[in-house]
C-alpha positions as CSV (number, residue, x, y, z in Angstrom):
1,X,11.5,-25.0,3.2
2,X,14.0,-23.3,0.9
3,X,13.1,-21.1,-2.1
4,X,13.1,-23.0,-5.4
5,X,15.6,-21.2,-7.7
6,X,15.3,-21.3,-11.5
7,X,18.5,-22.4,-13.2
8,X,17.6,-21.4,-16.8
9,X,15.9,-18.8,-18.9
10,X,15.0,-15.2,-18.5
11,X,14.6,-15.5,-14.7
12,X,17.6,-17.6,-14.0
13,X,18.7,-17.2,-10.4
14,X,15.2,-16.1,-9.2
15,X,12.9,-18.0,-7.0
16,X,9.6,-19.4,-8.1
17,X,8.0,-18.0,-4.9
18,X,9.3,-14.4,-5.5
19,X,8.3,-14.6,-9.2
20,X,4.7,-14.9,-8.1
21,X,4.8,-11.3,-6.9
22,X,6.1,-10.0,-10.3
23,X,3.7,-9.7,-13.2
24,X,6.3,-10.8,-15.8
25,X,7.5,-13.6,-13.4
26,X,4.0,-14.9,-12.9
27,X,3.4,-15.0,-16.7
28,X,6.7,-16.9,-17.1
29,X,5.7,-19.5,-14.5
30,X,2.4,-20.0,-16.4
31,X,4.5,-20.4,-19.6
32,X,6.7,-23.0,-18.0
33,X,3.6,-25.0,-16.9
34,X,2.3,-24.9,-20.5
35,X,5.5,-25.6,-22.4
36,X,7.8,-27.8,-20.2
37,X,7.1,-31.4,-19.5
38,X,10.7,-32.6,-18.8
39,X,11.1,-30.8,-15.4
40,X,8.8,-32.7,-13.0
41,X,10.2,-31.2,-9.8
42,X,10.0,-27.7,-11.1
43,X,6.4,-28.2,-12.4
44,X,5.3,-29.7,-9.1
45,X,6.7,-26.7,-7.1
46,X,5.1,-24.2,-9.5
47,X,1.7,-26.0,-9.2
48,X,2.0,-26.1,-5.4
49,X,2.9,-22.4,-5.1
50,X,0.1,-21.4,-7.5
51,X,-2.4,-23.5,-5.6
52,X,-1.4,-21.9,-2.3
53,X,-1.7,-18.5,-4.1
54,X,-5.4,-19.2,-4.7
55,X,-6.0,-18.8,-0.9
56,X,-3.3,-16.4,0.3
57,X,-3.2,-15.3,3.9
58,X,-4.9,-12.0,3.8
59,X,-4.4,-9.7,6.8
60,X,-6.7,-6.9,5.7
61,X,-10.1,-6.9,7.4
62,X,-13.4,-6.0,5.8
63,X,-14.3,-2.6,7.2
64,X,-17.9,-3.6,7.8
65,X,-17.6,-6.9,9.6
66,X,-13.9,-7.4,10.4
67,X,-13.5,-10.8,8.6
68,X,-10.5,-11.2,6.2
69,X,-11.0,-9.4,3.0
70,X,-11.6,-11.5,-0.1
71,X,-12.0,-8.8,-2.8
72,X,-10.8,-5.4,-3.9
73,X,-12.4,-3.0,-6.3
74,X,-10.8,-2.5,-9.7
75,X,-12.3,0.5,-11.4
76,X,-11.5,1.1,-15.1
77,X,-11.1,-1.0,-18.3
78,X,-8.5,-2.7,-20.4
79,X,-8.1,0.3,-22.7
80,X,-7.7,3.1,-20.2
81,X,-6.3,1.0,-17.3
82,X,-7.5,0.2,-13.8
83,X,-7.2,1.9,-10.5
84,X,-7.5,-0.2,-7.3
85,X,-9.1,0.8,-4.1
86,X,-6.8,0.3,-1.1
87,X,-9.7,-1.1,1.0
88,X,-10.5,-4.8,0.9
89,X,-14.0,-6.3,1.3
90,X,-15.5,-9.6,2.2
91,X,-17.9,-11.1,-0.3
92,X,-21.0,-10.1,1.6
93,X,-20.1,-6.5,2.3
94,X,-18.6,-5.2,-1.0
95,X,-20.5,-2.0,-1.7
96,X,-23.4,-2.6,-4.1
97,X,-22.1,0.0,-6.6
98,X,-18.8,-1.9,-6.9
99,X,-20.2,-5.4,-7.4
100,X,-19.3,-5.5,-11.1
101,X,-15.8,-4.3,-10.5
102,X,-14.7,-6.5,-7.6
103,X,-11.6,-8.6,-8.0
104,X,-10.8,-11.7,-5.9
105,X,-7.7,-11.3,-3.7
106,X,-5.7,-14.2,-5.2
107,X,-2.8,-14.5,-7.5
108,X,-4.7,-15.9,-10.5
109,X,-6.6,-12.7,-10.7
110,X,-3.6,-11.0,-12.2
111,X,-4.3,-12.9,-15.5
112,X,-7.6,-11.0,-15.9
113,X,-5.7,-7.8,-16.7
114,X,-4.3,-7.1,-20.2
115,X,-1.9,-4.2,-19.4
116,X,1.3,-5.0,-17.6
117,X,1.0,-1.9,-15.5
118,X,-2.4,-3.1,-14.3
119,X,-1.0,-6.5,-13.5
120,X,1.9,-4.9,-11.5
121,X,-0.5,-2.6,-9.6
122,X,-2.8,-5.5,-8.7
123,X,0.2,-7.6,-7.4
124,X,1.4,-4.6,-5.3
125,X,-2.1,-4.3,-3.8
126,X,-2.2,-8.0,-3.1
127,X,1.2,-7.8,-1.3
128,X,-0.2,-5.0,0.9
129,X,-3.3,-7.1,1.7
130,X,-1.1,-10.0,2.6
131,X,0.9,-7.9,5.0
132,X,4.1,-7.9,3.0
133,X,4.2,-4.2,2.4
134,X,6.3,-2.4,-0.2
135,X,9.8,-3.1,1.2
136,X,12.1,-5.4,-0.8
137,X,10.7,-8.9,-1.0
138,X,13.5,-11.4,-0.9
139,X,13.2,-15.0,-2.1
140,X,13.2,-16.2,1.5
141,X,10.4,-13.9,2.6
142,X,8.3,-14.9,-0.4
143,X,9.0,-18.6,0.3
144,X,8.0,-18.1,4.0
145,X,4.8,-16.5,2.8
146,X,3.8,-19.6,0.7
147,X,5.3,-22.1,3.1
148,X,5.0,-20.8,6.7
149,X,6.9,-22.6,9.4
């Protein structure tokens, strides 16, 4: 499958799939879903990518049991900002002292953060847990992530 490239607006020329990994891009995709009704193919693609983003392929294993991680710990608050632990945990083995601060490893979790810097940090951590690393993420690589061959 090929990346779906936007032909209008602030993110003209960027792919829907790549925008999922950018805090401003993710917000813009949510805006498109709320405000545009006359672009059915675009809306269908955004919905599909967002649905797939709810169960991303996580490569990080829980350090306790080795199953794929489902959560990370986000320590902090909306006023001071958050810091994220690098380790991922499964639901059953998240340390008890962090239960209130656990954050699901899925794209929609970014909307829980108010500050753009926290949103960007969360998405960088999610990329790491998905095995995409910090190197440049192209439209093709992002598309391959959501639509593996």
